[in-house]
N, C-alpha and C positions, 0 to 999 in steps of 0.2 A: 632760514626756514627749513624745517624738517620735512623730508619727503615722506609720503604716506604710501600704504598699500591697502587695497580693499580685501574684504573677506574672500570675494570670488577669485582674485588674483593669488592670494595666499593659498587657498584650497587647491587651485590648479598647480601651483609650484609643488605642493606636497604630493598631489596625485601623480605628477610626472617624476617625482623623485629627485627634484633639483637639489643641488648641493648648496645649502645656505645654513647659517646659524639662526636658530629661533630662540629668542631670549624672553623668559617670563620675568618681569621686573618687580613682581610682588614679593612680599615677605614670604619666607620659607613655609610658614603654616598654610598660607593660601595656595601656594604651589603644590604642597603635598595633598591638599584637599582635591584639587583638580587643575589641570593644565592642558594646553594643546599638545597633541601627539608630537613627540620628538623635541619638545622644548627643554631647555636647561634653565635652571633658576639662578638668576643673578640679581638680587635685590639692588635697588638704586644706590644705596649707600655702600655697596661692595664692588661696584664696577671698576674703579681705579686699581684696586688690588687684585681682582680675579680675572678680568678680561684678557690682559696681555698673555697670561698662561693658557687660558681656555681657548682663545681665538687669536693666535699669534699673527695670522695673515691679515694685514690691514687692507688688503684688496678684496677680501672675501665679502660676499653678500650677507647681510645681517638684517633680520626682522625682529623688532622689539614689540612687546605688547604689555598692557596693563589690564585692569578690570573692565573698564568702560571709558567712554569719551571724557567725563569729568576728571578721571584719574590722571594726575600730572606725571607719574613716574616714567612712563615709556618715552614721552617726549624729552624729558630731562636726560634720560639714559641715552637716547639718540644723539642729543647734543654733546653729551660726555664722550660718546664714541667718536664723533666728529673732531672734538677737541684733542683726542688721543691719536688722530691721524687716520681713522678708518674712513674709507671713501664711499662706501656703498651701504648705507644704513637707512631702513625705512621703518616707519612706525605704523603698526596695525591699530589705528585709533579706536575702532569698535571694541577691541579687546575680547577678553574671555566671555563676557556677558553676550556680546553679539554673536560670537561663535556658537555658544550653547543655545542661544535663542533660535538659531536656525537649524538646530538638530544635528550639528556636526559632532564628530567624535571627540572625546576628551579622555585623559588619563588621570590617574591619581587614586588616593585611597577611597574617596567617595565612590568612584566607579568600580573599584575592585570589590567593594563590599556588595554591591548590587548584583554581581554576576552570580 
């Protein structure tokens, strides 16, 4: 079973400046449109080839997210991380839609144009 993290917990970690990897598991075009602040984009089908280089510390804390609860990508990516030997991976199940629905900040082209 994949461990999860709530929106509140994730926001608190970000506000404190905790050191953790935040992974947007959506396709690049969705990431460019908007993403959570500080997130890097690693689509689900690129995890095996990109993660060992991007996040070599298998003991590091990692949070993955997708679009919303029905989106399966973040849970699959969390399982992939575990299979690769990463020990502390959590899934923000609410995803980008939950984050934005609560008025929390996002980054990306959509937000840059609105400024």
